PDB file with one MODEL, atoms N, CA, C and O in Angstrom:
MODEL        1
ATOM      1  N   UNK A   1       0.818  -1.198   0.000  1.00  0.00           N
ATOM      2  CA  UNK A   1       0.000   0.000   0.000  1.00  0.00           C
ATOM      3  C   UNK A   1       0.860   1.258   0.000  1.00  0.00           C
ATOM      4  O   UNK A   1       0.565   2.216  -0.714  1.00  0.00           O
ATOM      5  N   UNK A   2       1.908   1.254   0.790  1.00  0.00           N
ATOM      6  CA  UNK A   2       2.760   2.443   0.861  1.00  0.00           C
ATOM      7  C   UNK A   2       3.478   2.689  -0.467  1.00  0.00           C
ATOM      8  O   UNK A   2       3.765   3.834  -0.817  1.00  0.00           O
ATOM      9  N   UNK A   3       3.767   1.611  -1.205  1.00  0.00           N
ATOM     10  CA  UNK A   3       4.413   1.775  -2.512  1.00  0.00           C
ATOM     11  C   UNK A   3       3.509   2.518  -3.481  1.00  0.00           C
ATOM     12  O   UNK A   3       3.976   3.350  -4.258  1.00  0.00           O
ATOM     13  N   UNK A   4       2.207   2.218  -3.439  1.00  0.00           N
ATOM     14  CA  UNK A   4       1.270   2.908  -4.321  1.00  0.00           C
ATOM     15  C   UNK A   4       1.171   4.391  -3.975  1.00  0.00           C
ATOM     16  O   UNK A   4       1.103   5.236  -4.868  1.00  0.00           O
ATOM     17  N   UNK A   5       1.163   4.698  -2.711  1.00  0.00           N
ATOM     18  CA  UNK A   5       1.089   6.104  -2.285  1.00  0.00           C
ATOM     19  C   UNK A   5       2.331   6.853  -2.745  1.00  0.00           C
ATOM     20  O   UNK A   5       2.235   7.979  -3.235  1.00  0.00           O
ATOM     21  N   UNK A   6       3.490   6.235  -2.590  1.00  0.00           N
ATOM     22  CA  UNK A   6       4.742   6.861  -3.032  1.00  0.00           C
ATOM     23  C   UNK A   6       4.744   7.018  -4.550  1.00  0.00           C
ATOM     24  O   UNK A   6       5.159   8.059  -5.060  1.00  0.00           O
ATOM     25  N   UNK A   7       4.288   6.002  -5.277  1.00  0.00           N
ATOM     26  CA  UNK A   7       4.256   6.067  -6.740  1.00  0.00           C
ATOM     27  C   UNK A   7       3.321   7.174  -7.215  1.00  0.00           C
ATOM     28  O   UNK A   7       3.672   7.923  -8.127  1.00  0.00           O
ATOM     29  N   UNK A   8       2.152   7.290  -6.620  1.00  0.00           N
ATOM     30  CA  UNK A   8       1.208   8.336  -7.005  1.00  0.00           C
ATOM     31  C   UNK A   8       1.782   9.715  -6.690  1.00  0.00           C
ATOM     32  O   UNK A   8       1.653  10.641  -7.491  1.00  0.00           O
ATOM     33  N   UNK A   9       2.410   9.850  -5.532  1.00  0.00           N
ATOM     34  CA  UNK A   9       3.013  11.130  -5.163  1.00  0.00           C
ATOM     35  C   UNK A   9       4.106  11.515  -6.158  1.00  0.00           C
ATOM     36  O   UNK A   9       4.161  12.661  -6.604  1.00  0.00           O
ATOM     37  N   UNK A  10       4.972  10.570  -6.506  1.00  0.00           N
ATOM     38  CA  UNK A  10       6.048  10.859  -7.455  1.00  0.00           C
ATOM     39  C   UNK A  10       5.504  11.188  -8.840  1.00  0.00           C
ATOM     40  O   UNK A  10       6.051  12.049  -9.529  1.00  0.00           O
ATOM     41  N   UNK A  11       4.437  10.517  -9.253  1.00  0.00           N
ATOM     42  CA  UNK A  11       3.818  10.815 -10.532  1.00  0.00           C
ATOM     43  C   UNK A  11       3.232  12.225 -10.542  1.00  0.00           C
ATOM     44  O   UNK A  11       3.377  12.947 -11.529  1.00  0.00           O
ATOM     45  N   UNK A  12       2.583  12.616  -9.472  1.00  0.00           N
ATOM     46  CA  UNK A  12       2.027  13.972  -9.397  1.00  0.00           C
ATOM     47  C   UNK A  12       3.123  15.037  -9.397  1.00  0.00           C
ATOM     48  O   UNK A  12       2.975  16.085 -10.025  1.00  0.00           O
ATOM     49  N   UNK A  13       4.216  14.767  -8.698  1.00  0.00           N
ATOM     50  CA  UNK A  13       5.346  15.707  -8.689  1.00  0.00           C
ATOM     51  C   UNK A  13       5.937  15.810 -10.088  1.00  0.00           C
ATOM     52  O   UNK A  13       6.250  16.910 -10.546  1.00  0.00           O
ATOM     53  N   UNK A  14       6.094  14.686 -10.771  1.00  0.00           N
ATOM     54  CA  UNK A  14       6.656  14.680 -12.116  1.00  0.00           C
ATOM     55  C   UNK A  14       5.757  15.429 -13.094  1.00  0.00           C
ATOM     56  O   UNK A  14       6.243  16.211 -13.910  1.00  0.00           O
ATOM     57  N   UNK A  15       4.454  15.194 -13.016  1.00  0.00           N
ATOM     58  CA  UNK A  15       3.532  15.883 -13.918  1.00  0.00           C
ATOM     59  C   UNK A  15       3.529  17.384 -13.650  1.00  0.00           C
ATOM     60  O   UNK A  15       3.511  18.177 -14.591  1.00  0.00           O
ATOM     61  N   UNK A  16       3.546  17.784 -12.385  1.00  0.00           N
ATOM     62  CA  UNK A  16       3.549  19.223 -12.087  1.00  0.00           C
ATOM     63  C   UNK A  16       4.866  19.870 -12.504  1.00  0.00           C
ATOM     64  O   UNK A  16       4.891  21.044 -12.874  1.00  0.00           O
ATOM     65  N   UNK A  17       5.953  19.114 -12.447  1.00  0.00           N
ATOM     66  CA  UNK A  17       7.253  19.646 -12.860  1.00  0.00           C
ATOM     67  C   UNK A  17       7.321  19.784 -14.379  1.00  0.00           C
ATOM     68  O   UNK A  17       7.923  20.725 -14.897  1.00  0.00           O
ATOM     69  N   UNK A  18       6.705  18.848 -15.085  1.00  0.00           N
ATOM     70  CA  UNK A  18       6.723  18.872 -16.543  1.00  0.00           C
ATOM     71  C   UNK A  18       5.558  19.643 -17.154  1.00  0.00           C
ATOM     72  O   UNK A  18       5.476  19.749 -18.378  1.00  0.00           O
ATOM     73  N   UNK A  19       4.663  20.179 -16.343  1.00  0.00           N
ATOM     74  CA  UNK A  19       3.452  20.843 -16.831  1.00  0.00           C
ATOM     75  C   UNK A  19       3.735  21.965 -17.832  1.00  0.00           C
ATOM     76  O   UNK A  19       3.074  22.006 -18.870  1.00  0.00           O
ATOM     77  N   UNK A  20       4.679  22.878 -17.580  1.00  0.00           N
ATOM     78  CA  UNK A  20       4.909  23.930 -18.583  1.00  0.00           C
ATOM     79  C   UNK A  20       5.367  23.370 -19.932  1.00  0.00           C
ATOM     80  O   UNK A  20       4.981  23.889 -20.979  1.00  0.00           O
ATOM     81  N   UNK A  21       6.174  22.334 -19.911  1.00  0.00           N
ATOM     82  CA  UNK A  21       6.652  21.731 -21.151  1.00  0.00           C
ATOM     83  C   UNK A  21       5.526  20.979 -21.849  1.00  0.00           C
ATOM     84  O   UNK A  21       5.408  21.035 -23.074  1.00  0.00           O
ATOM     85  N   UNK A  22       4.698  20.277 -21.079  1.00  0.00           N
ATOM     86  CA  UNK A  22       3.598  19.511 -21.659  1.00  0.00           C
ATOM     87  C   UNK A  22       2.517  20.416 -22.235  1.00  0.00           C
ATOM     88  O   UNK A  22       1.826  20.021 -23.174  1.00  0.00           O
ATOM     89  N   UNK A  23       2.354  21.622 -21.694  1.00  0.00           N
ATOM     90  CA  UNK A  23       1.339  22.544 -22.209  1.00  0.00           C
ATOM     91  C   UNK A  23       1.654  22.991 -23.631  1.00  0.00           C
ATOM     92  O   UNK A  23       0.746  23.358 -24.378  1.00  0.00           O
ATOM     93  N   UNK A  24       2.928  22.967 -24.014  1.00  0.00           N
ATOM     94  CA  UNK A  24       3.294  23.316 -25.386  1.00  0.00           C
ATOM     95  C   UNK A  24       2.717  22.312 -26.382  1.00  0.00           C
ATOM     96  O   UNK A  24       2.492  22.648 -27.545  1.00  0.00           O
ATOM     97  N   UNK A  25       2.478  21.082 -25.929  1.00  0.00           N
ATOM     98  CA  UNK A  25       1.935  20.033 -26.788  1.00  0.00           C
ATOM     99  C   UNK A  25       0.433  19.847 -26.598  1.00  0.00           C
ATOM    100  O   UNK A  25      -0.143  18.918 -27.165  1.00  0.00           O
ATOM    101  N   UNK A  26      -0.214  20.707 -25.815  1.00  0.00           N
ATOM    102  CA  UNK A  26      -1.661  20.656 -25.633  1.00  0.00           C
ATOM    103  C   UNK A  26      -2.116  19.915 -24.390  1.00  0.00           C
ATOM    104  O   UNK A  26      -3.304  19.934 -24.069  1.00  0.00           O
ATOM    105  N   UNK A  27      -1.203  19.262 -23.681  1.00  0.00           N
ATOM    106  CA  UNK A  27      -1.589  18.590 -22.452  1.00  0.00           C
ATOM    107  C   UNK A  27      -1.852  19.642 -21.383  1.00  0.00           C
ATOM    108  O   UNK A  27      -1.172  20.667 -21.334  1.00  0.00           O
ATOM    109  N   UNK A  28      -2.830  19.390 -20.536  1.00  0.00           N
ATOM    110  CA  UNK A  28      -3.217  20.365 -19.528  1.00  0.00           C
ATOM    111  C   UNK A  28      -4.351  21.246 -19.993  1.00  0.00           C
ATOM    112  O   UNK A  28      -4.953  21.971 -19.202  1.00  0.00           O
ATOM    113  N   UNK A  29      -4.642  21.180 -21.291  1.00  0.00           N
ATOM    114  CA  UNK A  29      -5.757  21.936 -21.862  1.00  0.00           C
ATOM    115  C   UNK A  29      -6.729  21.026 -22.578  1.00  0.00           C
ATOM    116  O   UNK A  29      -7.498  21.482 -23.424  1.00  0.00           O
ATOM    117  N   UNK A  30      -6.708  19.747 -22.252  1.00  0.00           N
ATOM    118  CA  UNK A  30      -7.616  18.782 -22.871  1.00  0.00           C
ATOM    119  C   UNK A  30      -9.009  18.910 -22.260  1.00  0.00           C
ATOM    120  O   UNK A  30      -9.154  19.400 -21.140  1.00  0.00           O
ATOM    121  N   UNK A  31     -10.046  18.465 -23.002  1.00  0.00           N
ATOM    122  CA  UNK A  31     -11.383  18.454 -22.398  1.00  0.00           C
ATOM    123  C   UNK A  31     -11.383  17.531 -21.179  1.00  0.00           C
ATOM    124  O   UNK A  31     -10.925  16.392 -21.261  1.00  0.00           O
ATOM    125  N   UNK A  32     -11.882  18.008 -20.080  1.00  0.00           N
ATOM    126  CA  UNK A  32     -11.877  17.232 -18.842  1.00  0.00           C
ATOM    127  C   UNK A  32     -10.849  17.736 -17.845  1.00  0.00           C
ATOM    128  O   UNK A  32     -10.909  17.392 -16.665  1.00  0.00           O
ATOM    129  N   UNK A  33      -9.903  18.552 -18.309  1.00  0.00           N
ATOM    130  CA  UNK A  33      -8.956  19.194 -17.397  1.00  0.00           C
ATOM    131  C   UNK A  33      -9.631  20.420 -16.797  1.00  0.00           C
ATOM    132  O   UNK A  33     -10.235  21.217 -17.516  1.00  0.00           O
ATOM    133  N   UNK A  34      -9.530  20.567 -15.516  1.00  0.00           N
ATOM    134  CA  UNK A  34     -10.238  21.631 -14.814  1.00  0.00           C
ATOM    135  C   UNK A  34      -9.243  22.706 -14.393  1.00  0.00           C
ATOM    136  O   UNK A  34      -8.209  22.411 -13.794  1.00  0.00           O
ATOM    137  N   UNK A  35      -9.568  23.947 -14.711  1.00  0.00           N
ATOM    138  CA  UNK A  35      -8.784  25.109 -14.281  1.00  0.00           C
ATOM    139  C   UNK A  35      -9.730  26.088 -13.603  1.00  0.00           C
ATOM    140  O   UNK A  35     -10.821  26.364 -14.102  1.00  0.00           O
ATOM    141  N   UNK A  36      -9.297  26.609 -12.458  1.00  0.00           N
ATOM    142  CA  UNK A  36     -10.121  27.606 -11.777  1.00  0.00           C
ATOM    143  C   UNK A  36      -9.229  28.484 -10.921  1.00  0.00           C
ATOM    144  O   UNK A  36      -8.087  28.131 -10.626  1.00  0.00           O
ATOM    145  N   UNK A  37      -9.760  29.628 -10.528  1.00  0.00           N
ATOM    146  CA  UNK A  37      -9.047  30.566  -9.676  1.00  0.00           C
ATOM    147  C   UNK A  37      -9.772  30.639  -8.347  1.00  0.00           C
ATOM    148  O   UNK A  37     -10.987  30.835  -8.296  1.00  0.00           O
ATOM    149  N   UNK A  38      -9.013  30.478  -7.269  1.00  0.00           N
ATOM    150  CA  UNK A  38      -9.579  30.511  -5.927  1.00  0.00           C
ATOM    151  C   UNK A  38      -8.634  31.294  -5.036  1.00  0.00           C
ATOM    152  O   UNK A  38      -7.454  30.960  -4.925  1.00  0.00           O
ATOM    153  N   UNK A  39      -9.147  32.326  -4.406  1.00  0.00           N
ATOM    154  CA  UNK A  39      -8.366  33.177  -3.504  1.00  0.00           C
ATOM    155  C   UNK A  39      -7.146  33.783  -4.201  1.00  0.00           C
ATOM    156  O   UNK A  39      -6.071  33.897  -3.612  1.00  0.00           O
ATOM    157  N   UNK A  40      -7.337  34.170  -5.470  1.00  0.00           N
ATOM    158  CA  UNK A  40      -6.274  34.834  -6.207  1.00  0.00           C
ATOM    159  C   UNK A  40      -5.194  33.901  -6.736  1.00  0.00           C
ATOM    160  O   UNK A  40      -4.166  34.374  -7.220  1.00  0.00           O
ATOM    161  N   UNK A  41      -5.396  32.601  -6.659  1.00  0.00           N
ATOM    162  CA  UNK A  41      -4.401  31.639  -7.148  1.00  0.00           C
ATOM    163  C   UNK A  41      -5.054  30.743  -8.192  1.00  0.00           C
ATOM    164  O   UNK A  41      -6.192  30.305  -8.022  1.00  0.00           O
ATOM    165  N   UNK A  42      -4.330  30.474  -9.270  1.00  0.00           N
ATOM    166  CA  UNK A  42      -4.826  29.587 -10.321  1.00  0.00           C
ATOM    167  C   UNK A  42      -4.546  28.140  -9.938  1.00  0.00           C
ATOM    168  O   UNK A  42      -3.426  27.792  -9.564  1.00  0.00           O
ATOM    169  N   UNK A  43      -5.567  27.305 -10.033  1.00  0.00           N
ATOM    170  CA  UNK A  43      -5.449  25.892  -9.698  1.00  0.00           C
ATOM    171  C   UNK A  43      -5.757  25.069 -10.940  1.00  0.00           C
ATOM    172  O   UNK A  43      -6.572  25.465 -11.773  1.00  0.00           O
ATOM    173  N   UNK A  44      -5.099  23.918 -11.058  1.00  0.00           N
ATOM    174  CA  UNK A  44      -5.330  23.007 -12.165  1.00  0.00           C
ATOM    175  C   UNK A  44      -5.584  21.609 -11.632  1.00  0.00           C
ATOM    176  O   UNK A  44      -4.925  21.161 -10.693  1.00  0.00           O
ATOM    177  N   UNK A  45      -6.537  20.929 -12.235  1.00  0.00           N
ATOM    178  CA  UNK A  45      -6.776  19.515 -11.976  1.00  0.00           C
ATOM    179  C   UNK A  45      -6.746  18.811 -13.332  1.00  0.00           C
ATOM    180  O   UNK A  45      -7.784  18.666 -13.978  1.00  0.00           O
ATOM    181  N   UNK A  46      -5.564  18.374 -13.765  1.00  0.00           N
ATOM    182  CA  UNK A  46      -5.437  17.787 -15.112  1.00  0.00           C
ATOM    183  C   UNK A  46      -5.869  16.325 -15.135  1.00  0.00           C
ATOM    184  O   UNK A  46      -5.034  15.431 -15.272  1.00  0.00           O
ATOM    185  N   UNK A  47      -7.151  16.085 -15.004  1.00  0.00           N
ATOM    186  CA  UNK A  47      -7.682  14.726 -14.911  1.00  0.00           C
ATOM    187  C   UNK A  47      -7.478  13.970 -16.227  1.00  0.00           C
ATOM    188  O   UNK A  47      -6.927  12.869 -16.228  1.00  0.00           O
ATOM    189  N   UNK A  48      -7.913  14.547 -17.332  1.00  0.00           N
ATOM    190  CA  UNK A  48      -7.787  13.878 -18.621  1.00  0.00           C
ATOM    191  C   UNK A  48      -6.331  13.717 -19.023  1.00  0.00           C
ATOM    192  O   UNK A  48      -5.953  12.684 -19.575  1.00  0.00           O
ATOM    193  N   UNK A  49      -5.517  14.713 -18.757  1.00  0.00           N
ATOM    194  CA  UNK A  49      -4.095  14.626 -19.066  1.00  0.00           C
ATOM    195  C   UNK A  49      -3.449  13.482 -18.300  1.00  0.00           C
ATOM    196  O   UNK A  49      -2.633  12.747 -18.857  1.00  0.00           O
ATOM    197  N   UNK A  50      -3.798  13.323 -17.041  1.00  0.00           N
ATOM    198  CA  UNK A  50      -3.233  12.232 -16.240  1.00  0.00           C
ATOM    199  C   UNK A  50      -3.644  10.880 -16.794  1.00  0.00           C
ATOM    200  O   UNK A  50      -2.836   9.951 -16.810  1.00  0.00           O
ATOM    201  N   UNK A  51      -4.882  10.750 -17.246  1.00  0.00           N
ATOM    202  CA  UNK A  51      -5.350   9.482 -17.808  1.00  0.00           C
ATOM    203  C   UNK A  51      -4.621   9.176 -19.120  1.00  0.00           C
ATOM    204  O   UNK A  51      -4.195   8.043 -19.345  1.00  0.00           O
ATOM    205  N   UNK A  52      -4.480  10.171 -19.972  1.00  0.00           N
ATOM    206  CA  UNK A  52      -3.801   9.974 -21.252  1.00  0.00           C
ATOM    207  C   UNK A  52      -2.333   9.613 -21.037  1.00  0.00           C
ATOM    208  O   UNK A  52      -1.830   8.681 -21.664  1.00  0.00           O
ATOM    209  N   UNK A  53      -1.644  10.335 -20.163  1.00  0.00           N
ATOM    210  CA  UNK A  53      -0.240  10.037 -19.907  1.00  0.00           C
ATOM    211  C   UNK A  53      -0.060   8.679 -19.248  1.00  0.00           C
ATOM    212  O   UNK A  53       0.919   7.983 -19.517  1.00  0.00           O
ATOM    213  N   UNK A  54      -0.986   8.301 -18.400  1.00  0.00           N
ATOM    214  CA  UNK A  54      -0.928   6.986 -17.765  1.00  0.00           C
ATOM    215  C   UNK A  54      -1.112   5.874 -18.797  1.00  0.00           C
ATOM    216  O   UNK A  54      -0.392   4.876 -18.768  1.00  0.00           O
ATOM    217  N   UNK A  55      -2.055   6.038 -19.693  1.00  0.00           N
ATOM    218  CA  UNK A  55      -2.270   5.042 -20.747  1.00  0.00           C
ATOM    219  C   UNK A  55      -1.060   4.952 -21.667  1.00  0.00           C
ATOM    220  O   UNK A  55      -0.664   3.860 -22.075  1.00  0.00           O
ATOM    221  N   UNK A  56      -0.479   6.092 -21.988  1.00  0.00           N
ATOM    222  CA  UNK A  56       0.719   6.112 -22.829  1.00  0.00           C
ATOM    223  C   UNK A  56       1.889   5.404 -22.149  1.00  0.00           C
ATOM    224  O   UNK A  56       2.594   4.618 -22.782  1.00  0.00           O
ATOM    225  N   UNK A  57       2.093   5.681 -20.873  1.00  0.00           N
ATOM    226  CA  UNK A  57       3.159   5.013 -20.126  1.00  0.00           C
ATOM    227  C   UNK A  57       2.908   3.519 -20.033  1.00  0.00           C
ATOM    228  O   UNK A  57       3.848   2.728 -20.121  1.00  0.00           O
ATOM    229  N   UNK A  58       1.651   3.117 -19.856  1.00  0.00           N
ATOM    230  CA  UNK A  58       1.297   1.703 -19.794  1.00  0.00           C
ATOM    231  C   UNK A  58       1.621   1.009 -21.116  1.00  0.00           C
ATOM    232  O   UNK A  58       2.177  -0.089 -21.116  1.00  0.00           O
ATOM    233  N   UNK A  59       1.281   1.635 -22.234  1.00  0.00           N
ATOM    234  CA  UNK A  59       1.589   1.047 -23.535  1.00  0.00           C
ATOM    235  C   UNK A  59       3.091   0.914 -23.757  1.00  0.00           C
ATOM    236  O   UNK A  59       3.556  -0.095 -24.289  1.00  0.00           O
ATOM    237  N   UNK A  60       3.839   1.916 -23.355  1.00  0.00           N
ATOM    238  CA  UNK A  60       5.297   1.865 -23.511  1.00  0.00           C
ATOM    239  C   UNK A  60       5.889   0.749 -22.666  1.00  0.00           C
ATOM    240  O   UNK A  60       6.744   0.004 -23.145  1.00  0.00           O
ATOM    241  N   UNK A  61       5.452   0.618 -21.414  1.00  0.00           N
ATOM    242  CA  UNK A  61       6.001  -0.422 -20.546  1.00  0.00           C
ATOM    243  C   UNK A  61       5.596  -1.817 -21.012  1.00  0.00           C
ATOM    244  O   UNK A  61       6.375  -2.760 -20.879  1.00  0.00           O
ATOM    245  N   UNK A  62       4.388  -1.961 -21.557  1.00  0.00           N
ATOM    246  CA  UNK A  62       3.984  -3.268 -22.078  1.00  0.00           C
ATOM    247  C   UNK A  62       4.777  -3.622 -23.323  1.00  0.00           C
ATOM    248  O   UNK A  62       5.107  -4.788 -23.544  1.00  0.00           O
ATOM    249  N   UNK A  63       5.083  -2.629 -24.130  1.00  0.00           N
ATOM    250  CA  UNK A  63       5.860  -2.851 -25.337  1.00  0.00           C
ATOM    251  C   UNK A  63       7.299  -3.250 -25.003  1.00  0.00           C
ATOM    252  O   UNK A  63       7.891  -4.079 -25.695  1.00  0.00           O
ATOM    253  N   UNK A  64       7.856  -2.667 -23.956  1.00  0.00           N
ATOM    254  CA  UNK A  64       9.238  -2.973 -23.554  1.00  0.00           C
ATOM    255  C   UNK A  64       9.357  -4.308 -22.854  1.00  0.00           C
ATOM    256  O   UNK A  64      10.417  -4.933 -22.893  1.00  0.00           O
ATOM    257  N   UNK A  65       8.291  -4.758 -22.215  1.00  0.00           N
ATOM    258  CA  UNK A  65       8.356  -6.016 -21.440  1.00  0.00           C
ATOM    259  C   UNK A  65       8.192  -7.242 -22.282  1.00  0.00           C
ATOM    260  O   UNK A  65       8.226  -8.357 -21.762  1.00  0.00           O
TER     261      UNK A  65
ENDMDL
END
């Protein structure tokens, strides 16, 4: 269980770190990604982007295995 929590945390950190670079390719602005402003700060919930990147990573790992 702790491995899954660590993996999810690392994935979220990686996606947030790569977010400016991924936005150049349209990720983060897909239908289903939520953006809103609350208390003067912009927040993002890239739900669709996370699903697409997860599926892509899954295909790559299955292809390599």
